[in-house]
C-alpha positions, 0 to 999 in steps of 0.5 A, spaced: 736 671 741 729 672 743 727 667 749 723 661 748 716 662 750 714 658 756 709 652 754 703 651 758 701 643 759 694 641 762 695 635 766 689 631 768 688 625 773 683 620 775 683 619 782 681 612 784 687 607 784 690 612 780 692 617 786 689 612 791 690 605 792 682 603 793 676 604 789 671 609 793 665 605 792 668 599 796 670 604 801 663 607 802 660 600 801 664 598 807 663 604 811 655 603 810 655 596 811 653 594 804 655 587 802 656 585 794 659 592 792 663 588 786 657 584 784 653 590 783 658 594 779 659 588 775 651 587 774 651 594 772 657 593 767 653 587 764 647 591 763 650 597 759 645 601 763 651 606 765 657 608 763 663 605 766 665 609 772 658 611 773 656 605 777 657 608 784 653 614 782 647 610 779 647 606 786 647 612 790 641 614 787 637 608 785 639 602 790 635 602 796 641 600 800 645 606 798 639 611 799 642 612 806 648 615 804 649 622 806 654 628 805 658 626 811 659 619 809 662 621 803 667 626 807 668 620 811 670 616 806 675 621 803 678 621 810 679 613 809 682 613 802 689 611 802 693 615 797 699 614 793 706 617 796 708 623 794 702 627 791 704 633 795 711 633 792 707 632 785 702 638 786 708 642 788 712 641 782 707 642 777 705 648 781 712 651 780 713 649 773 720 650 770 723 655 766 721 652 759 714 649 762 708 651 766 703 646 768 695 646 770 693 640 774 686 637 775 683 631 778 677 628 774 673 623 777 667 619 777 667 618 784 663 623 788 666 630 788 665 630 796 670 624 797 675 626 792 675 633 795 676 630 802 681 625 800 685 631 797 684 636 802 690 641 803 693 638 797 689 639 791 685 646 791 677 644 791 676 648 785 681 643 781 677 637 782 671 635 778 667 629 780 660 627 780 656 632 782 650 630 787 644 634 789 642 633 796 635 634 799 635 639 804 630 636 809 632 628 809 639 629 807 639 624 802 641 624 794 635 626 790 639 628 783 645 627 780 647 633 776 653 631 772 658 624 772 665 625 769 665 618 766 666 615 759 665 621 755 663 625 761 670 626 762 672 628 755 667 634 756 670 636 762 677 636 759 674 640 753 672 645 757 678 646 761 682 646 755 678 652 752 678 656 759 685 655 760 687 656 752 691 650 752 692 646 745 689 639 745 696 637 743 699 639 750 694 635 754 696 630 759 691 624 761 693 619 767 688 614 768 688 606 771 682 603 768 676 601 763 672 608 764 678 612 762 678 609 755 674 614 752 678 620 754 685 617 753 682 615 745 680 623 745 687 625 748 691 621 743 687 623 737 688 630 738 696 628 739 696 629 747 700 624 751 696 619 755 699 615 761 696 608 764 698 607 771 695 599 772 696 593 768 689 593 765 690 590 758 685 594 754 688 601 757 695 599 756 694 598 748 691 605 748 695 609 753 702 612 750 706 609 756 704 605 762 707 607 769 707 602 774 709 604 781 706 606 788 708 613 788 704 618 784 711 622 783 713 617 778 708 619 773 713 625 772 718 620 769 715 619 762 713 626 762 720 628 763 723 623 759 719 622 753 715 628 752 720 634 755 726 630 753 730 631 759 736 627 760 736 622 766 741 626 771 736 632 771 730 627 772 734 624 778 736 631 780 729 633 781 727 627 784 732 628 789 730 635 790 724 632 793 727 627 798 726 622 793 730 617 789 729 613 783 731 606 786 729 602 780 727 604 773 726 599 768 725 603 761 720 600 756 713 602 753 712 600 761 716 604 766 716 600 772 719 605 777 721 604 784 721 611 788 724 611 795 725 616 800 732 619 801 735 618 808 734 624 812 729 627 808 722 629 810 716 626 805 714 631 800 720 636 801 720 642 798 724 643 791 728 648 789 726 651 782 727 646 777 
């Protein structure tokens, strides 16, 4: 019997409040001492001036109080971002793959790329991070142009480019996001028979995503992928978590998976797993 060919999946994830607990723009505003960030974003949303998710890029380029933002500020914001648990374990597993599947993992974010690269330094290779691309003035250091913003349909364009470059069929694309700015890309992935995961209780997104996972641990997104998409048995899923020093303390299986992930006693965080 001929061996089954390995299936190649593209897993793309948002960053703000998907791999992290905070909004990059709020952290930047706090660092710069700028008040009223949420109100500015809400005003841009009401005006429909920019695509949802692209508000921070617009403020950095056009708001007088944000004109003082320099590259070093964005790097510092990345250092201050609080990440969700077990991202190194998630990246390690996706890099290893299994005997039946392999994965290519990318981060797609409307946040400035400098922030995301800084936050995920040593975890996700910089070339696997697609964020808002800013052009800085060589003399004054301020932002003088916006080259690209992966927000709304911008994320769809990046996803299409990745699928084409990696030669991955759209029905083997998985997208993970948390908010309204992910609606367009999730609809796109769903329309091409891909798999979408929401990681927040956002009602608009929950109606669109094929499943929702509510957890503080990034590795939890593997639960619906392994369970619903790859059809792993529950003991095999638990064994995988335990190989990374993690334990499924609670798993309420429904269209919304509420997952509590704990640390096994005596196991360091992000322990290396044996080949799945």
